[in-house]
N, C-alpha and C positions, 0 to 999 in steps of 0.2 A: 565645100564640105554641106554635106549635108545636116538636116536639125539633130539628126541624132547625135552626131561627132559632137555638135557644138554642145548639145548637153551633158554630154559626158564628158568635154572640157572642165565646163563650169563646175559642174559637179566633183569632178577632182580636186581642182583647183579649192574650193570650199573645203571639201570634206580634209584637202591639205591645212590648211589653214584653221580649221576648227583643232587638228590632231598637234599642227603646233603652240597654238593658241591654249590649248590643254597640257602641252607638257611646259611651258612655260610658266602659268599658273601653278602648277604644282611643285615647281622648282622654287617658285617664288613664296609660294606659302607653306613649304614644310623647309624652306631654309630660312623663316622667320623673318626673312624684308616684308609682308606687310602686314606684321602681329603687332597691335598695338602695348608697348611698355606698360608692366601691371605701373602703377603709380599709387599712392599710399591711401588716397580718396577712393577710388577703384575696389584698392584690398577691402578697404573696411565698408562699403557700398555691398561688394559680393557676400563676405561675413555675414553681415547684418541681414542682408536677405536669407542666404543660407541657414542658418544657424535660429535665424528668426530672433533676433535679441533685442535688447529692450533698447531706450535710448540710456539709461545707467549703465549697460552692461558696452553699450557704443561709447559712450564717453569714458570708460576705464579702458577699454579698447585703444582709441584714439592716444590715448595719455600711455598706454603701454608703448605701443608703433612710434612715439617720439620720442621717449627713452631710448629706446631701442637704436632706434634710424640715430639721436645724439653718439652712441657709445659705439654705434658702428661707425661713424663718421672719426672717432677720434682715434680707433682705434687703425681704421684705413691711414690715418697720418700718420702717424707710427709707425707702421709698417710699409708706408710706402718707399721711404729712402732703401729700407732693405731690398723690397724686389727690384729697385732700380738700380743697386748695385749688382746683385746677380745678373739683372740681364748685362749691365753695361758689362760687367766680367764676361758673359757667355759672350755679349758681341765682339769683344775685342780676342779671346782665343779661336771662335770662330775666323775672324777679318787674318787672323797670323796664319792659318792652314790655307790660306786664298792670294792666288796671282792676281796684279795690280786690276785685270780685267773682271776676274771674280767679284773683286771686294768693292768698286760701284757699283756692279748690282746689285751684292748684299746690302751696300748703304742702300741704295733705291727700298729693296725689299723691306730694311728694317724700320725706313721711315713710311711707309704704307701700311706697314704694322700698326704704327705707335700713333698714325692718324686714324685708323681706323678705332684700337685702344680707345681714344679717348673719346672718339665720337662715339664711343658705345656707357661710357665710365660715367655714372650717377655724379649731377650735380652735388659741388660739396655741403 
């Protein structure tokens, strides 16, 4: 092969790798897999910076967020059993229309969904 053929071969490979890498990056970035979850401290610091809050306001904001967080956790504890019951009822009804082979696949799908839901769920 001539040098020109090697050059085009390498150029094609590099352009393909760059396009593939860019595609994967865009998929992962816009899919939310590389974004860091926003925790309470990050939100407070962002609001402090964006709104130019005084120390007193930051203290009040922290107290408000702590109280709201507690209320959200209490509400989630109250509603979780109801959501779980609806999910179980729905799963049972879906299983009833499936044949045994489909039920096995469905159970695997439900298992993966539950693992993902547990992983994304904020700590209590």
